[in-house]
C-alpha positions in Angstrom: -5.5 -4.3 13.6 -2.9 -1.9 12.3 -5.0 -1.4 9.1 -7.1 1.2 11.0 -4.1 3.4 11.9 -2.8 2.9 8.4 -6.1 4.1 6.9 -6.1 7.1 9.2 -2.6 8.0 8.0 -3.7 7.6 4.3 -6.8 9.7 5.0 -4.6 12.4 6.6 -2.4 12.5 3.5 -5.5 12.7 1.2 -6.8 15.6 3.2 -3.5 17.4 3.2 -3.1 17.1 -0.6 -6.7 17.5 -1.7 -7.8 20.2 0.7 -11.5 20.9 0.2 -11.7 19.3 -3.2 -13.7 16.2 -3.8 -11.6 13.0 -4.0 -13.1 10.2 -6.0 -10.3 7.6 -5.7 -7.1 7.3 -3.8 -4.5 4.6 -4.8 -2.0 3.3 -2.4 0.9 0.9 -3.2 1.5 -1.6 -0.4 4.3 -4.1 -0.4 3.9 -7.8 0.5 6.2 -7.4 3.5 3.9 -4.8 5.1 1.6 -7.7 5.9 -1.6 -5.7 5.3 -4.9 -7.7 5.2 -6.8 -6.4 2.2 -10.3 -7.0 3.6 -9.3 -5.3 6.9 -7.9 -2.3 5.0 -11.1 -1.9 3.0 -13.3 -2.2 6.1 -11.2 0.3 8.0 -11.3 2.8 5.0 -15.1 2.5 4.8 -15.4 2.9 8.6 -13.3 6.1 8.6 -14.9 7.7 5.5 -18.6 6.8 6.0 -20.4 10.0 7.1 -17.3 12.1 6.6 -16.4 14.6 3.9 -14.6 11.8 2.1 -17.6 9.5 2.0 -17.7 7.7 -1.4 -13.9 8.0 -2.0 -12.8 4.6 -3.3 -9.5 3.2 -1.9 -7.6 1.3 -4.6 -4.8 -0.9 -3.4 -1.9 -2.0 -5.6 -0.2 -4.9 -4.0 3.5 -5.1 -4.7 5.1 -8.5 -4.5 8.3 -9.0 -2.5 11.3 -9.6 -4.8 14.9 -10.2 -3.9 18.1 -10.6 -5.9 20.7 -13.0 -4.5 24.2 -11.6 -4.1 25.7 -15.1 -4.5 24.0 -16.5 -7.6 22.3 -13.3 -9.0 18.9 -14.9 -9.3 15.8 -12.7 -8.8 13.0 -14.3 -6.8 9.5 -13.4 -6.0 8.9 -14.4 -2.4 5.9 -16.6 -1.4 6.8 -16.3 2.3 8.0 -13.3 4.3 11.5 -14.9 4.5 14.3 -13.1 2.7 16.0 -16.0 1.0 17.0 -17.0 -2.5 14.7 -19.6 -4.0 17.5 -20.9 -6.2 20.4 -21.4 -3.7 18.6 -20.8 -0.4 21.2 -18.2 0.5 20.2 -15.3 2.7 22.6 -12.7 1.3 20.0 -10.9 -0.8 19.0 -7.4 -1.8 15.4 -6.5 -1.4 14.1 -5.1 -4.8 10.4 -4.6 -3.9 7.8 -5.5 -1.3 8.4 -2.9 1.4 6.5 -0.1 -0.2 3.8 2.0 1.6 2.9 5.0 -0.4 0.0 7.1 -1.6 0.5 6.8 -5.3 -2.2 9.1 -6.8 -5.5 10.8 -6.2 -8.4 11.3 -8.5 -9.4 14.8 -7.4 -12.1 17.1 -8.7 -10.7 20.2 -10.4 -13.3 22.5 -8.8 -13.3 23.7 -5.2 -16.7 23.7 -3.6 
């Protein structure tokens, strides 16, 4: 379950950026090709934050679809499977446009320090 280590890394980044301030929400952008299981991610987040100074911080996940552009026929395709191929011509000479993201996008942080 790599979601637990992923959540620990997100939590480390939240702590680094927010310091002692209260964090109400943290949004992450995760691409389709990262193969993260949403329920496992939520469970891991709750497990790590329950009883900690980040308890009550909501994890918001924006799922980014995998999109490719074919170099042969120039068609842009949203992938349904984690296979980098053009849906129009079935070519594999494609450029990945999105779907590999893994980033802490924003935090909803209190403006006061306790």
